[in-house]
N, C-alpha and C positions, 0 to 999 in steps of 0.2 A: 254110585244115582246121580239120575237129571232127574230136577225135578223142576214143571214147566206150570204155572198161576193161568188160567185161560179164563182172563174177562172175555172172549168174544159174543154178541149178542146176531142169531142169527136174524135171516130177513123173516122171520115169522115171532120172532119179539121174543124166544125164549133162550136163557143166558146160560151160557155153554157150562156144566161142569167144571170144578177142579180139578183137572191131574198131575200124576205124576208117574215118569216110568223106572220103575225097578228089575236091574235085571231083565229087561229086557219086556219086562210086564208092563199093560197098563191100567194104574188103579185111578176113576176115576171118584168121587166124592159126591157124599149127599149134600142138602143145598148149606148145611150147617158146619160144612169143612170133613165134620173131625168121624163120620160115620161112612166107609167104604157102599157104594152104588154098585160099581160091578168093574172085575178086570178081568183082562187076558191082552193078548197077543194084537200087534198091529205089526202086518205087511204091506208094503205103499199103502199108509192110509186108508187100510177095510183091517176090519177084523177079520182076524184067520187063527184056526185050532179052539182050544176047550175056552170056552166064557161064563161065568158065572154072574148074576144080580142077585144083589142084598135090600132088605129091608132097610128101615132109619135103626130098628131093636140088633143088626147085625144077621140076623136070620136069613137063608137063601131059600130067596124067593124065585128061583131059573138057571136052568146051565143049557146051554145047548152047544154045539161045533160050528166052524166056520170054514168053508174056506173061498177063502180069497174076496169076503165079503158076502157070499152067499150062503144063508143058513143048510143044515146039510145031516143025517143022519139023528142020532137021539137027541130030540127035546123034553124036558124033565119041567116041568112047573113043583113047586113047594108047597105047603100047606105055611099058618100060621107057624110054629115050631117045627117048621123047617126040614118036616116029615116032608117023601115024596108021595104029592099027590094024584098029578096025573101026567103021563108020557105020550109026544106025538115022534112019527119019524117024518122028518124035511127031506124031500129028493131033490137034488140038486136041478131049478130053470133050466 
């Protein structure tokens, strides 16, 4: 397991989320440092493959696929209970 703590501040003033990399999967955490904000794989510093985002209570908020940083395929948004709310198709630009 590789563990990284990111305290970088972006030019827009937003603090980078804490993250860790487990079995090649990048996991970012909400500001509380305990609940997962997102998870997925990075290739050459770009999201690639399937990613998921979560609310602070742990329910799934959104999921979708990237192809080297570009959103592609089906993207699903979930309601506050984690049930599928809507689906959109993203074509690679």
